[in-house]
PDB file of N, CA, C, O and CB in Angstrom:
ATOM      1  N   MET A   1      -8.879  38.283  -4.577  1.00  0.00           N
ATOM      2  CA  MET A   1      -7.601  37.587  -4.675  1.00  0.00           C
ATOM      3  C   MET A   1      -7.451  36.568  -3.550  1.00  0.00           C
ATOM      4  O   MET A   1      -6.998  35.447  -3.779  1.00  0.00           O
ATOM      5  CB  MET A   1      -6.442  38.589  -4.640  1.00  0.00           C
ATOM      6  N   PHE A   2      -7.830  36.957  -2.339  1.00  0.00           N
ATOM      7  CA  PHE A   2      -7.690  36.038  -1.217  1.00  0.00           C
ATOM      8  C   PHE A   2      -8.687  34.890  -1.286  1.00  0.00           C
ATOM      9  O   PHE A   2      -8.455  33.832  -0.702  1.00  0.00           O
ATOM     10  CB  PHE A   2      -7.859  36.782   0.084  1.00  0.00           C
ATOM     11  N   GLU A   3      -9.801  35.090  -2.000  1.00  0.00           N
ATOM     12  CA  GLU A   3     -10.759  34.007  -2.168  1.00  0.00           C
ATOM     13  C   GLU A   3     -10.146  32.881  -2.985  1.00  0.00           C
ATOM     14  O   GLU A   3     -10.326  31.707  -2.662  1.00  0.00           O
ATOM     15  CB  GLU A   3     -12.040  34.518  -2.837  1.00  0.00           C
ATOM     16  N   ASN A   4      -9.426  33.232  -4.038  1.00  0.00           N
ATOM     17  CA  ASN A   4      -8.756  32.218  -4.853  1.00  0.00           C
ATOM     18  C   ASN A   4      -7.670  31.520  -4.054  1.00  0.00           C
ATOM     19  O   ASN A   4      -7.488  30.307  -4.162  1.00  0.00           O
ATOM     20  CB  ASN A   4      -8.158  32.848  -6.115  1.00  0.00           C
ATOM     21  N   LEU A   5      -6.951  32.292  -3.252  1.00  0.00           N
ATOM     22  CA  LEU A   5      -5.893  31.708  -2.425  1.00  0.00           C
ATOM     23  C   LEU A   5      -6.481  30.741  -1.407  1.00  0.00           C
ATOM     24  O   LEU A   5      -5.907  29.681  -1.160  1.00  0.00           O
ATOM     25  CB  LEU A   5      -5.093  32.808  -1.710  1.00  0.00           C
ATOM     26  N   LEU A   6      -7.600  31.089  -0.825  1.00  0.00           N
ATOM     27  CA  LEU A   6      -8.268  30.204   0.126  1.00  0.00           C
ATOM     28  C   LEU A   6      -8.722  28.925  -0.556  1.00  0.00           C
ATOM     29  O   LEU A   6      -8.583  27.837   0.004  1.00  0.00           O
ATOM     30  CB  LEU A   6      -9.461  30.909   0.771  1.00  0.00           C
ATOM     31  N   LEU A   7      -9.261  29.048  -1.754  1.00  0.00           N
ATOM     32  CA  LEU A   7      -9.696  27.878  -2.510  1.00  0.00           C
ATOM     33  C   LEU A   7      -8.515  26.962  -2.825  1.00  0.00           C
ATOM     34  O   LEU A   7      -8.624  25.744  -2.683  1.00  0.00           O
ATOM     35  CB  LEU A   7     -10.392  28.310  -3.807  1.00  0.00           C
ATOM     36  N   VAL A   8      -7.410  27.523  -3.243  1.00  0.00           N
ATOM     37  CA  VAL A   8      -6.212  26.732  -3.540  1.00  0.00           C
ATOM     38  C   VAL A   8      -5.703  26.044  -2.282  1.00  0.00           C
ATOM     39  O   VAL A   8      -5.318  24.875  -2.325  1.00  0.00           O
ATOM     40  CB  VAL A   8      -5.107  27.621  -4.144  1.00  0.00           C
ATOM     41  N   ALA A   9      -5.699  26.756  -1.170  1.00  0.00           N
ATOM     42  CA  ALA A   9      -5.245  26.176   0.094  1.00  0.00           C
ATOM     43  C   ALA A   9      -6.142  25.006   0.499  1.00  0.00           C
ATOM     44  O   ALA A   9      -5.644  23.978   0.956  1.00  0.00           O
ATOM     45  CB  ALA A   9      -5.227  27.248   1.206  1.00  0.00           C
ATOM     46  N   LEU A  10      -7.440  25.150   0.338  1.00  0.00           N
ATOM     47  CA  LEU A  10      -8.356  24.057   0.670  1.00  0.00           C
ATOM     48  C   LEU A  10      -8.127  22.835  -0.222  1.00  0.00           C
ATOM     49  O   LEU A  10      -8.149  21.700   0.255  1.00  0.00           O
ATOM     50  CB  LEU A  10      -9.806  24.529   0.542  1.00  0.00           C
ATOM     51  N   VAL A  11      -7.911  23.069  -1.493  1.00  0.00           N
ATOM     52  CA  VAL A  11      -7.648  21.951  -2.416  1.00  0.00           C
ATOM     53  C   VAL A  11      -6.358  21.231  -2.021  1.00  0.00           C
ATOM     54  O   VAL A  11      -6.309  20.001  -2.019  1.00  0.00           O
ATOM     55  CB  VAL A  11      -7.551  22.460  -3.883  1.00  0.00           C
ATOM     56  N   VAL A  12      -5.328  21.986  -1.691  1.00  0.00           N
ATOM     57  CA  VAL A  12      -4.052  21.372  -1.288  1.00  0.00           C
ATOM     58  C   VAL A  12      -4.231  20.568  -0.010  1.00  0.00           C
ATOM     59  O   VAL A  12      -3.721  19.453   0.095  1.00  0.00           O
ATOM     60  CB  VAL A  12      -2.961  22.450  -1.089  1.00  0.00           C
ATOM     61  N   ILE A  13      -4.950  21.119   0.963  1.00  0.00           N
ATOM     62  CA  ILE A  13      -5.173  20.406   2.222  1.00  0.00           C
ATOM     63  C   ILE A  13      -5.964  19.122   1.982  1.00  0.00           C
ATOM     64  O   ILE A  13      -5.643  18.081   2.556  1.00  0.00           O
ATOM     65  CB  ILE A  13      -5.913  21.307   3.228  1.00  0.00           C
ATOM     66  N   ILE A  14      -6.986  19.188   1.145  1.00  0.00           N
ATOM     67  CA  ILE A  14      -7.783  17.995   0.853  1.00  0.00           C
ATOM     68  C   ILE A  14      -6.935  16.936   0.157  1.00  0.00           C
ATOM     69  O   ILE A  14      -7.037  15.753   0.481  1.00  0.00           O
ATOM     70  CB  ILE A  14      -8.997  18.357  -0.019  1.00  0.00           C
ATOM     71  N   LEU A  15      -6.108  17.343  -0.783  1.00  0.00           N
ATOM     72  CA  LEU A  15      -5.236  16.378  -1.466  1.00  0.00           C
ATOM     73  C   LEU A  15      -4.258  15.720  -0.496  1.00  0.00           C
ATOM     74  O   LEU A  15      -4.018  14.516  -0.582  1.00  0.00           O
ATOM     75  CB  LEU A  15      -4.461  17.067  -2.594  1.00  0.00           C
ATOM     76  N   TRP A  16      -3.693  16.496   0.424  1.00  0.00           N
ATOM     77  CA  TRP A  16      -2.768  15.925   1.404  1.00  0.00           C
ATOM     78  C   TRP A  16      -3.479  14.941   2.327  1.00  0.00           C
ATOM     79  O   TRP A  16      -2.916  13.904   2.676  1.00  0.00           O
ATOM     80  CB  TRP A  16      -2.113  17.037   2.227  1.00  0.00           C
ATOM     81  N   VAL A  17      -4.699  15.255   2.722  1.00  0.00           N
ATOM     82  CA  VAL A  17      -5.460  14.331   3.573  1.00  0.00           C
ATOM     83  C   VAL A  17      -5.708  13.021   2.823  1.00  0.00           C
ATOM     84  O   VAL A  17      -5.594  11.943   3.407  1.00  0.00           O
ATOM     85  CB  VAL A  17      -6.812  14.970   4.014  1.00  0.00           C
ATOM     86  N   ILE A  18      -6.044  13.106   1.547  1.00  0.00           N
ATOM     87  CA  ILE A  18      -6.267  11.905   0.742  1.00  0.00           C
ATOM     88  C   ILE A  18      -4.974  11.098   0.612  1.00  0.00           C
ATOM     89  O   ILE A  18      -4.989   9.875   0.755  1.00  0.00           O
ATOM     90  CB  ILE A  18      -6.804  12.283  -0.654  1.00  0.00           C
ATOM     91  N   ILE A  19      -3.864  11.775   0.343  1.00  0.00           N
ATOM     92  CA  ILE A  19      -2.580  11.079   0.192  1.00  0.00           C
ATOM     93  C   ILE A  19      -2.182  10.385   1.491  1.00  0.00           C
ATOM     94  O   ILE A  19      -1.749   9.233   1.470  1.00  0.00           O
ATOM     95  CB  ILE A  19      -1.477  12.067  -0.239  1.00  0.00           C
ATOM     96  N   ILE A  20      -2.325  11.069   2.609  1.00  0.00           N
ATOM     97  CA  ILE A  20      -1.965  10.466   3.902  1.00  0.00           C
ATOM     98  C   ILE A  20      -2.888   9.294   4.212  1.00  0.00           C
ATOM     99  O   ILE A  20      -2.436   8.272   4.727  1.00  0.00           O
ATOM    100  CB  ILE A  20      -2.035  11.518   5.039  1.00  0.00           C
ATOM    101  N   GLY A  21      -4.175   9.430   3.905  1.00  0.00           N
ATOM    102  CA  GLY A  21      -5.109   8.322   4.124  1.00  0.00           C
ATOM    103  C   GLY A  21      -4.746   7.097   3.304  1.00  0.00           C
ATOM    104  O   GLY A  21      -4.770   5.977   3.814  1.00  0.00           O
ATOM    105  N   LEU A  22      -4.411   7.302   2.040  1.00  0.00           N
ATOM    106  CA  LEU A  22      -3.996   6.173   1.196  1.00  0.00           C
ATOM    107  C   LEU A  22      -2.722   5.530   1.720  1.00  0.00           C
ATOM    108  O   LEU A  22      -2.594   4.306   1.709  1.00  0.00           O
ATOM    109  CB  LEU A  22      -3.789   6.632  -0.249  1.00  0.00           C
ATOM    110  N   PHE A  23      -1.784   6.341   2.175  1.00  0.00           N
ATOM    111  CA  PHE A  23      -0.546   5.811   2.736  1.00  0.00           C
ATOM    112  C   PHE A  23      -0.828   4.942   3.951  1.00  0.00           C
ATOM    113  O   PHE A  23      -0.251   3.864   4.091  1.00  0.00           O
ATOM    114  CB  PHE A  23       0.401   6.948   3.113  1.00  0.00           C
ATOM    115  N   LEU A  24      -1.711   5.403   4.828  1.00  0.00           N
ATOM    116  CA  LEU A  24      -2.033   4.629   6.024  1.00  0.00           C
ATOM    117  C   LEU A  24      -2.725   3.317   5.673  1.00  0.00           C
ATOM    118  O   LEU A  24      -2.460   2.289   6.296  1.00  0.00           O
ATOM    119  CB  LEU A  24      -2.914   5.445   6.959  1.00  0.00           C
ATOM    120  N   ILE A  25      -3.603   3.348   4.688  1.00  0.00           N
ATOM    121  CA  ILE A  25      -4.286   2.121   4.271  1.00  0.00           C
ATOM    122  C   ILE A  25      -3.284   1.117   3.714  1.00  0.00           C
ATOM    123  O   ILE A  25      -3.326  -0.065   4.055  1.00  0.00           O
ATOM    124  CB  ILE A  25      -5.370   2.433   3.221  1.00  0.00           C
ATOM    125  N   VAL A  26      -2.385   1.590   2.856  1.00  0.00           N
ATOM    126  CA  VAL A  26      -1.400   0.685   2.251  1.00  0.00           C
ATOM    127  C   VAL A  26      -0.434   0.152   3.303  1.00  0.00           C
ATOM    128  O   VAL A  26      -0.078  -1.026   3.273  1.00  0.00           O
ATOM    129  CB  VAL A  26      -0.619   1.405   1.134  1.00  0.00           C
ATOM    130  N   SER A  27      -0.009   0.996   4.225  1.00  0.00           N
ATOM    131  CA  SER A  27       0.950   0.547   5.240  1.00  0.00           C
ATOM    132  C   SER A  27       0.330  -0.470   6.191  1.00  0.00           C
ATOM    133  O   SER A  27       1.041  -1.317   6.733  1.00  0.00           O
ATOM    134  CB  SER A  27       1.477   1.740   6.032  1.00  0.00           C
ATOM    135  N   ARG A  28      -0.970  -0.402   6.401  1.00  0.00           N
ATOM    136  CA  ARG A  28      -1.623  -1.404   7.254  1.00  0.00           C
ATOM    137  C   ARG A  28      -1.751  -2.743   6.547  1.00  0.00           C
ATOM    138  O   ARG A  28      -1.703  -3.791   7.192  1.00  0.00           O
ATOM    139  CB  ARG A  28      -3.004  -0.916   7.686  1.00  0.00           C
ATOM    140  N   ARG A  29      -1.911  -2.721   5.237  1.00  0.00           N
ATOM    141  CA  ARG A  29      -2.071  -3.970   4.484  1.00  0.00           C
ATOM    142  C   ARG A  29      -0.741  -4.633   4.173  1.00  0.00           C
ATOM    143  O   ARG A  29      -0.714  -5.819   3.842  1.00  0.00           O
ATOM    144  CB  ARG A  29      -2.817  -3.709   3.195  1.00  0.00           C
ATOM    145  N   GLN A  30       0.343  -3.917   4.267  1.00  0.00           N
ATOM    146  CA  GLN A  30       1.647  -4.446   3.875  1.00  0.00           C
ATOM    147  C   GLN A  30       2.039  -5.710   4.646  1.00  0.00           C
ATOM    148  O   GLN A  30       2.482  -6.668   4.013  1.00  0.00           O
ATOM    149  CB  GLN A  30       2.703  -3.388   4.075  1.00  0.00           C
ATOM    150  N   PRO A  31       1.902  -5.767   5.984  1.00  0.00           N
ATOM    151  CA  PRO A  31       2.282  -7.012   6.671  1.00  0.00           C
ATOM    152  C   PRO A  31       1.488  -8.216   6.185  1.00  0.00           C
ATOM    153  O   PRO A  31       2.030  -9.319   6.102  1.00  0.00           O
ATOM    154  CB  PRO A  31       2.093  -6.857   8.167  1.00  0.00           C
ATOM    155  N   ASP A  32       0.214  -8.022   5.865  1.00  0.00           N
ATOM    156  CA  ASP A  32      -0.608  -9.119   5.375  1.00  0.00           C
ATOM    157  C   ASP A  32      -0.093  -9.602   4.025  1.00  0.00           C
ATOM    158  O   ASP A  32      -0.019 -10.806   3.779  1.00  0.00           O
ATOM    159  CB  ASP A  32      -2.080  -8.687   5.266  1.00  0.00           C
ATOM    160  N   VAL A  33       0.258  -8.678   3.164  1.00  0.00           N
ATOM    161  CA  VAL A  33       0.782  -9.045   1.845  1.00  0.00           C
ATOM    162  C   VAL A  33       2.127  -9.763   1.997  1.00  0.00           C
ATOM    163  O   VAL A  33       2.392 -10.732   1.286  1.00  0.00           O
ATOM    164  CB  VAL A  33       0.936  -7.785   0.945  1.00  0.00           C
ATOM    165  N   GLN A  34       2.963  -9.301   2.903  1.00  0.00           N
ATOM    166  CA  GLN A  34       4.252  -9.953   3.116  1.00  0.00           C
ATOM    167  C   GLN A  34       4.058 -11.382   3.611  1.00  0.00           C
ATOM    168  O   GLN A  34       4.778 -12.286   3.189  1.00  0.00           O
ATOM    169  CB  GLN A  34       5.099  -9.155   4.118  1.00  0.00           C
ATOM    170  N   ALA A  35       3.097 -11.592   4.495  1.00  0.00           N
ATOM    171  CA  ALA A  35       2.829 -12.945   4.991  1.00  0.00           C
ATOM    172  C   ALA A  35       2.335 -13.838   3.864  1.00  0.00           C
ATOM    173  O   ALA A  35       2.724 -15.003   3.780  1.00  0.00           O
ATOM    174  CB  ALA A  35       1.796 -12.911   6.133  1.00  0.00           C
ATOM    175  N   GLN A  36       1.486 -13.307   3.002  1.00  0.00           N
ATOM    176  CA  GLN A  36       0.993 -14.092   1.865  1.00  0.00           C
ATOM    177  C   GLN A  36       2.127 -14.440   0.903  1.00  0.00           C
ATOM    178  O   GLN A  36       2.184 -15.558   0.390  1.00  0.00           O
ATOM    179  CB  GLN A  36      -0.109 -13.322   1.120  1.00  0.00           C
ATOM    180  N   LEU A  37       3.026 -13.495   0.657  1.00  0.00           N
ATOM    181  CA  LEU A  37       4.164 -13.769  -0.226  1.00  0.00           C
ATOM    182  C   LEU A  37       5.060 -14.854   0.364  1.00  0.00           C
ATOM    183  O   LEU A  37       5.540 -15.725  -0.361  1.00  0.00           O
ATOM    184  CB  LEU A  37       4.980 -12.486  -0.469  1.00  0.00           C
ATOM    185  N   LYS A  38       5.282 -14.806   1.657  1.00  0.00           N
ATOM    186  CA  LYS A  38       6.112 -15.820   2.307  1.00  0.00           C
ATOM    187  C   LYS A  38       5.461 -17.198   2.173  1.00  0.00           C
ATOM    188  O   LYS A  38       6.146 -18.189   1.923  1.00  0.00           O
ATOM    189  CB  LYS A  38       6.335 -15.469   3.801  1.00  0.00           C
ATOM    190  N   ASP A  39       4.152 -17.257   2.338  1.00  0.00           N
ATOM    191  CA  ASP A  39       3.427 -18.519   2.193  1.00  0.00           C
ATOM    192  C   ASP A  39       3.552 -19.055   0.770  1.00  0.00           C
ATOM    193  O   ASP A  39       3.765 -20.251   0.573  1.00  0.00           O
ATOM    194  CB  ASP A  39       1.946 -18.335   2.561  1.00  0.00           C
ATOM    195  N   VAL A  40       3.423 -18.187  -0.208  1.00  0.00           N
ATOM    196  CA  VAL A  40       3.541 -18.611  -1.610  1.00  0.00           C
ATOM    197  C   VAL A  40       4.961 -19.111  -1.895  1.00  0.00           C
ATOM    198  O   VAL A  40       5.139 -20.117  -2.581  1.00  0.00           O
ATOM    199  CB  VAL A  40       3.179 -17.441  -2.568  1.00  0.00           C
ATOM    200  N   GLU A  41       5.954 -18.420  -1.377  1.00  0.00           N
ATOM    201  CA  GLU A  41       7.337 -18.863  -1.589  1.00  0.00           C
ATOM    202  C   GLU A  41       7.577 -20.230  -0.971  1.00  0.00           C
ATOM    203  O   GLU A  41       8.259 -21.064  -1.566  1.00  0.00           O
ATOM    204  CB  GLU A  41       8.322 -17.848  -1.005  1.00  0.00           C
ATOM    205  N   GLU A  42       7.029 -20.472   0.213  1.00  0.00           N
ATOM    206  CA  GLU A  42       7.193 -21.781   0.858  1.00  0.00           C
ATOM    207  C   GLU A  42       6.525 -22.879   0.040  1.00  0.00           C
ATOM    208  O   GLU A  42       7.072 -23.971  -0.107  1.00  0.00           O
ATOM    209  CB  GLU A  42       6.611 -21.758   2.282  1.00  0.00           C
ATOM    210  N   ARG A  43       5.347 -22.589  -0.488  1.00  0.00           N
ATOM    211  CA  ARG A  43       4.658 -23.581  -1.324  1.00  0.00           C
ATOM    212  C   ARG A  43       5.444 -23.871  -2.595  1.00  0.00           C
ATOM    213  O   ARG A  43       5.552 -25.025  -3.011  1.00  0.00           O
ATOM    214  CB  ARG A  43       3.248 -23.094  -1.682  1.00  0.00           C
ATOM    215  N   LEU A  44       5.995 -22.824  -3.214  1.00  0.00           N
ATOM    216  CA  LEU A  44       6.801 -23.027  -4.413  1.00  0.00           C
ATOM    217  C   LEU A  44       8.028 -23.871  -4.119  1.00  0.00           C
ATOM    218  O   LEU A  44       8.391 -24.743  -4.909  1.00  0.00           O
ATOM    219  CB  LEU A  44       7.219 -21.690  -5.002  1.00  0.00           C
ATOM    220  N   ASN A  45       8.665 -23.617  -2.990  1.00  0.00           N
ATOM    221  CA  ASN A  45       9.837 -24.407  -2.619  1.00  0.00           C
ATOM    222  C   ASN A  45       9.472 -25.872  -2.425  1.00  0.00           C
ATOM    223  O   ASN A  45      10.233 -26.756  -2.819  1.00  0.00           O
ATOM    224  CB  ASN A  45      10.472 -23.852  -1.345  1.00  0.00           C
ATOM    225  N   LYS A  46       8.314 -26.139  -1.822  1.00  0.00           N
ATOM    226  CA  LYS A  46       7.883 -27.529  -1.637  1.00  0.00           C
ATOM    227  C   LYS A  46       7.642 -28.201  -2.976  1.00  0.00           C
ATOM    228  O   LYS A  46       8.037 -29.349  -3.178  1.00  0.00           O
ATOM    229  CB  LYS A  46       6.611 -27.593  -0.780  1.00  0.00           C
ATOM    230  N   VAL A  47       6.993 -27.489  -3.896  1.00  0.00           N
ATOM    231  CA  VAL A  47       6.712 -28.055  -5.214  1.00  0.00           C
ATOM    232  C   VAL A  47       8.013 -28.303  -5.973  1.00  0.00           C
ATOM    233  O   VAL A  47       8.167 -29.337  -6.623  1.00  0.00           O
ATOM    234  CB  VAL A  47       5.789 -27.118  -6.022  1.00  0.00           C
ATOM    235  N   GLU A  48       8.951 -27.354  -5.890  1.00  0.00           N
ATOM    236  CA  GLU A  48      10.230 -27.526  -6.583  1.00  0.00           C
ATOM    237  C   GLU A  48      11.016 -28.696  -5.999  1.00  0.00           C
ATOM    238  O   GLU A  48      11.650 -29.445  -6.742  1.00  0.00           O
ATOM    239  CB  GLU A  48      11.063 -26.238  -6.499  1.00  0.00           C
ATOM    240  N   ASN A  49      10.983 -28.860  -4.692  1.00  0.00           N
ATOM    241  CA  ASN A  49      11.703 -29.987  -4.051  1.00  0.00           C
ATOM    242  C   ASN A  49      11.098 -31.318  -4.484  1.00  0.00           C
ATOM    243  O   ASN A  49      11.833 -32.276  -4.726  1.00  0.00           O
ATOM    244  CB  ASN A  49      11.658 -29.864  -2.498  1.00  0.00           C
ATOM    245  N   LYS A  50       9.765 -31.398  -4.588  1.00  0.00           N
ATOM    246  CA  LYS A  50       9.127 -32.635  -5.044  1.00  0.00           C
ATOM    247  C   LYS A  50       9.460 -32.918  -6.499  1.00  0.00           C
ATOM    248  O   LYS A  50       9.613 -34.078  -6.885  1.00  0.00           O
ATOM    249  CB  LYS A  50       7.611 -32.555  -4.863  1.00  0.00           C
ATOM    250  N   ALA A  51       9.573 -31.879  -7.308  1.00  0.00           N
ATOM    251  CA  ALA A  51       9.861 -32.063  -8.736  1.00  0.00           C
ATOM    252  C   ALA A  51      11.300 -32.526  -8.946  1.00  0.00           C
ATOM    253  O   ALA A  51      11.580 -33.226  -9.919  1.00  0.00           O
ATOM    254  CB  ALA A  51       9.609 -30.756  -9.511  1.00  0.00           C
ATOM    255  N   LYS A  52      12.208 -32.155  -8.065  1.00  0.00           N
ATOM    256  CA  LYS A  52      13.612 -32.554  -8.209  1.00  0.00           C
ATOM    257  C   LYS A  52      13.827 -34.023  -7.870  1.00  0.00           C
ATOM    258  O   LYS A  52      14.787 -34.629  -8.343  1.00  0.00           O
ATOM    259  CB  LYS A  52      14.497 -31.690  -7.322  1.00  0.00           C
ATOM    260  N   ARG A  53      12.959 -34.596  -7.068  1.00  0.00           N
ATOM    261  CA  ARG A  53      13.146 -35.989  -6.641  1.00  0.00           C
ATOM    262  C   ARG A  53      12.860 -36.977  -7.709  1.00  0.00           C
ATOM    263  O   ARG A  53      12.978 -38.181  -7.484  1.00  0.00           O
ATOM    264  CB  ARG A  53      12.293 -36.292  -5.482  1.00  0.00           C
TER     265      ARG A  53
END
């Protein structure tokens, strides 16, 4: 019985490590994505301003 419990505990721990790792990877990339979005918005605004003239 305890062997199954140990196996379940190991699976849960491994899943949590994977989830935390993915979270850290995404959180590190977020500032880069935000900077890219800001750049795209600025370019769109320039194009829209030229089109209005």
